[in-house]
N, C-alpha and C positions, 0 to 999 in steps of 0.2 A: 258328856264326860270325857270322851276320847279327845275331842278338840281342845278342851281346857287343858288337858295334860300335855298335848303336843305344843300348844302355844306357850305354856309355862316352862317348857323344857323338862318335863317330868317323865322319864322313860316308863313304859308300862308293858305288860305281857298279857295279851288277850288269850283266854283259854276257851275251849269248846264247851258249850252247855251240855254236851253229850259225854264229857269225860267222866270216867269212874274215879274211885278213890285213888287207885294206883297212879293214874295219869296226873291227876291234880297234885298229889303229894310229890310226884317226881319233879314237876315243873316248879312247884313252890320251894322245894329243897334247893333247886338250882338258883332261883331268883331271890329267895329270902325277902319277900315283899314287906315294905313298911306300912302299906295300906292295901286293903282288899275290898273290891266291890263285887257284889253278887246279887242275884235275884232271890226272892224269898223261896222260890221253888227248889233251889239248890243250896240254901243257907246251911242246913245241917251237914251236908256232905262237905261243903267248903270248910266249916269249922273243924270237922274231923281231920281234914288234910292239914289245916293250920296247926292244930294241936300235935299232930304227928311229927312235922318236919321243920316248922318255922321256929328258929331259936329265940328271937326277940319278938314277942307277940305283937302283931300289927293291929292298927285300927281297922275294924271291919265295918263297912257300910252296906246296908241292904236296901234294894229297891222294892217299893210297893209292899212294905211290911207294916202291919198295924200293931205289932207287939211294942210295948213300951220299954222293953229291955234291950233293944238294939239301936245302933246308930242308923238313922234314916238317910239314905243317899240324897233324897230330895231336899233335905235341909241345906245341902251344899249348893243347890241350884237356885235358891231363893234370891230374888232381886235385892240388891243392897242400896241402889240409888247412885252407886259410884261406877257403874259399868262403862259409861262414856269417858271416864278418866283413865281407864286402864291402858297401859302401854306395855307390850311384851318386853321383857328384859333381854338385853343382849348377853348371851352366854358364852361368846367366844367363837372360835373356829368351828363351823358346822361339821367339818370332817372329823372333829374330835368329840362331837356332842352326840351321845346315844339318843336316838329318837324313839325307837320301839324295839321290843324283843318279840319276834314272831316264831311260832312253833314250826318245826320241820321234823319229819320222821327220819330217824337214822336207821342204820342196818340192824340195831339191836331191838327195834320196835318202839322204844320210847322216844318222844320228841326231844330234839335239841333246841336250845334257844338261839335263834339267829339274830345277831345284832345288826340293826340297820341304823346308820347315822342320819342326821338331818340332811346332810349333803346328798346322801344316796337317795333319800326320799324325794328330794327336789329333782334330781336328775332322772329318776325312774318315772315320776309322775309327768315331768315335762315332755317326755318322749311318747306318751300314750295318747294318741288321737288328738294331738295339740291343734290340728287344723280341721278337725271334724266336729261339728256341732250336733249334739243329741239333746232331746227334750226330756226323755224318761229312760232311766236305767232300771233293768230288772236283773238281779243276781241274787240267788238264794244262799250264797256262801256267807258263813259267819265271818266276823272280823278275825277269828282264829285262823282262817284261810287267807293266804296272801292275795288271792283273787278278790275276796271280800274287802280286805283292807284297802287295796288300791282302787277298787270301784268307789269307795267312800272318798278317797283323795281326789279321784278324777271328777266326781260329781261336784265337789267344792270348787276346784280350779276352773271347771267349765260351766259353772252356774247351772247345773243340770239337776232335775228332780230325781232323787233315788227312792224307789219303792222299798219300804222296809216292812218285813213281817217277822213275827216271832215264831211262826209255825215253820217246821221243816218242809223241804220240797215235797210236793205231791203233784201229780198231773192235774187233778181237779183245781187245786189252788193256783197253779200256774195259768191254767186256762181262764180261771175267774179273773185274775189280774190283767191278763191280756185283753179280755173283753171289757173290763171296766176302765182301763187307762190306755192312752195311745202310745204304748211302749215302742220306741224306735231302736233301742239297743238292748239286747238280751245276751247274757252269758250262761252257758250250761256246760258241764262236762258231757262227753259223749253218752255216758250211761243215762243221764237225765233225758237227753234228747231221744234216746231209744224208748224210754218209758212213755214219752209223749206220743211217739209215732205209732205205738201199738194201742193207744187209748181210743175208745169208741167216740169220744168227743172231738177227736182231731178234725174231722171233716166239717164240723159246724163252727169252728173258731175262725175269726177274721184276722189274718196275719198281715194285712195290707200296710199297717203303720210301721212295721219293722224295717229298718234300713240295714242293720247289721246284726247277724247272729254269730256270736263268738264262741269258739270251742277251745278247751285246753284241759290239762289234767291227766289225760291218758290217750292211748292210740285212737285215732278217729277213722273208723272204717268208711270207705268210699260210699257204700250204700246208704249209710246214715246221713252223711253230708249231702249227698245228692237228693235224698228224700226231704230233708229240711229245706234245701235250696228251692225245691219245686213248690214249696208252700209260700214263698216270698215273692209276690208279684212286683214289689217295689224295693227289694233289698237283696242282700247277698250274704254269704257265709264267710267266716274267717277262722283260720286255725292258728294257734299260737303255741310256742314252746318256751319254757323257762323254769326257774325254780325260786324258792324263797330267798336263797342267799344272794342272788345276783339280780333277780327280776326277770323281765322278758328277754329272751335271746333272739327269737326269730318269729316272723309272722308272714302270712301270705296275703295280707290285705291288698297289696298292689297287684300281684300276679300269682296265679295258682298253678301248681303242677301236681298230678296225681301222686298220692302217698308222701308228698313232701310237706314239711311244716313251714316252708317258705324260706325267705332270705333273712340275713341278719338285720336287727333293728339298729337305730341310731345309738351311738356311744358304746357299741359292743364289738369286740373282736373274738374270733373263735378259730380253732384249729383242730385237726384230727391227729392223734398220736397213737403209736403202737404201745405194747406193754412195757417197752424200754424207754418210752418218752420221746421217741424219734418222730419227727413230723412226717405225715403221710400226704400223698398227692390226691387230687380229685379222683373219686371213684373207689378209693381204698378205704376199707372199714377200720375204725379204731375208736378210742374214747374221745368224746368231745371235751375240749378244754376251752374255757371262756375267760375274757377279761372285760370288765366294765370300766367306764370313765372314772368311777369312784371305787376306791379299794374296798374289798370285802372286810368288814369289821370283826369277823370271827364269831365264835359261839360263846354265849354268856357263861362265864365261869367254867370253861372247858378248853383250856389252852392246848391240850394234846390234839383234840379233834380239829381245832383251828389251824394248827400247823399241818396236819395230815391232809387237809382238803385242798391245799395249794402246793404247786411245785416251787422250785427254787427261783423262778422268774415271776412268781405271782399269778400264774394261770390257775383258775379254779377247776378242780376235777369234778365233772358232773356225774360220772359213773354211768353214762349212757353211751352206747355204741351207735355210730352213725357214719355217714360220708357226705361229702359235698360233690355235686356234679359240676360240669364245666361252666355253668351259668351262676354258680353260687347258691343253688338251692340245697337245703339241708334235708337229708333223709334219715330218720331214726330207724334203727334196725333191731336193737335189743337193749335190755337193761343189764349193765354190769353189776349193779348193786343187787343184793339178794332180797328184793322186795316184790310183793304182789300188790296189785291195785284192784280193789273191789268197790265199785260205785264211788270212785274218787277218794276212797280211803286207802292209805298204805298199810299193808299188813306184813309183818316180819315172820317168815317161816319159823325162825328159831323160837320166837315167842309162842307160836301155836304149838310147836313140837313140845315145848316145856309144859304147856297146859295139858295136852293130850297124854303126855308121858305120866301124868299124875293119876290117870284112870287105872283102876285095878286090872291087872292082866296084861297090860301093854308092856312088852319087853323092849321094843324099838319102834321108832316112828320117823317118817320123813314127810314133810309137807311141801307140796309143789302147787303150781298154779296151772289150771287148764282153762283156756279161753272159753267163755260161754258161746252159744251158737251165734250170737250177734257180733262177737269179736270185740266187745267193749269192756269187759270185766274179767278178772281172773277168778275162777271158781276155786276156792281154797280146798284142796283135796289131800287127804291123809292116806299114806300107805303104811300099813301096820304089819308087825311081825309077832305071831303067837299071841294074839289077843283073844280073850274069851268071846267078845262080841265083835263082829265085823264092823270096821269103820270105813265108811265110804266118803260121803261129802259132809263137811262141817258147815 
């Protein structure tokens, strides 16, 4: 379905199957879709969101639904006998053609719709492992995640088999897939890797087929990386840094330095600036600003945020504090944005504070993040004032 939409120049917005009503309604209110596709398992929730916020009711298609009262998505995939005659239409300048809207968490907690043009898709995908051949990709990220979306694109461009599962990540499922298929590329956030490392099955799994184990999404502790690397007799690890708006910025696939996310990728420029926007020198800490070969297309139906995220010269503000060393290696220090990361999910303290503030007896609350003992996730911790019941960890 996704490929058909891309080839026909029909922009789409993939949503997480784990979204609740508020998140679904928020994104649908932004995009105002003309067509909606969903699984039978979340059909009722999807229809509630549609009824709440979509002004002109869209066509809704459901996968694997036996009810006679719904449009079946499979009907759109039936062979017509004219497939070999299809020719993708030319839609004009690819820099002006919206390809996909990908969700990205903002400082308010709700996602924003990141607009990615067809030109940006081509440039990003073209720079990802263009000279490296893999046979099997394993990545548990949904298409809702930028990591999942670009894994799909990479698999198509490189003619690589991508393992697909509808089940969420678990250590047992991951080990089962590694034992069944000769996976040579695997992507996990550090939190997933940590779950695997402490699992009792770890010592019985054969990792010899893996050529590259990629990390991204949050800070990568050295002990987790070293422990994973020790499992790979024929492979190595790679750390990456980027965001939904621009794509990948940096990687250490060529050379590694402790605590660094690597050097800049192709078609990317970056600089470090102080709070006044002045350029800083190597070794000085400040916000990372980046530029890609293709201009960022902005946030869907959010012109204010689109303007705020870039400076007068078109540099994108990442909200991350970092510095470069004399060899061009980038070191992340902190997050300027007020966001916490728990098992690869971004959590806004303000959203949690509003939720906790509704509890009877809470007069005031502040939410902060405390790194867990492995250093891979923020434990969301609430500090309360004059509450009838003590709030410790949420």
